C-alpha positions, 0 to 999 in steps of 0.5 A: 678868800674862799675855797674857789679863790684858793684853788685858782691861786694855787692853780696859777702858782703851779701852772696847773688846771683848776680841776687839778688844783681842786683835786690836790687841795681835797686830797691834802685835806682828806689826808689830814682829816684821816690822820687826825681821826686815828690820833696822829698829828700833822705838822706843816713847817712854817704853818703849824700843827694839826692835832687832837685834844681829849676832853675828859668826862665832866659835869657842866652847865647847859644854858638851854635847859638851865641845868647841869649835865654830864658831858662825855669824854671826847676828842676834838681837833686843834690847830697850833700856829707855827712860830713863823706864821705867828710872827709874820701875821703879828709883824704885818701892818695894815694900810688904810685900804685894808691891804697888808704891807 
């Protein structure tokens, strides 16, 4: 499923236009991104938690130059699935045609 299909499904589910659904999705994603940028975690029940992880400065190998380099300290986004989502996906079985039961 791509973004356009997701927008269509949300619009149908909520009984709103595709434009309103698109604005809703973009506003939600923008808010999550903005909160992560300032160091806050975002937890969505039954889905999971968006957070950041900090990697300290470290020495590592660069395969392209075949040399070692010093990588700077950086913060990256991470996502941890919620128990409910993990169990739902784990317990679902796939049919022969690829659809979930």
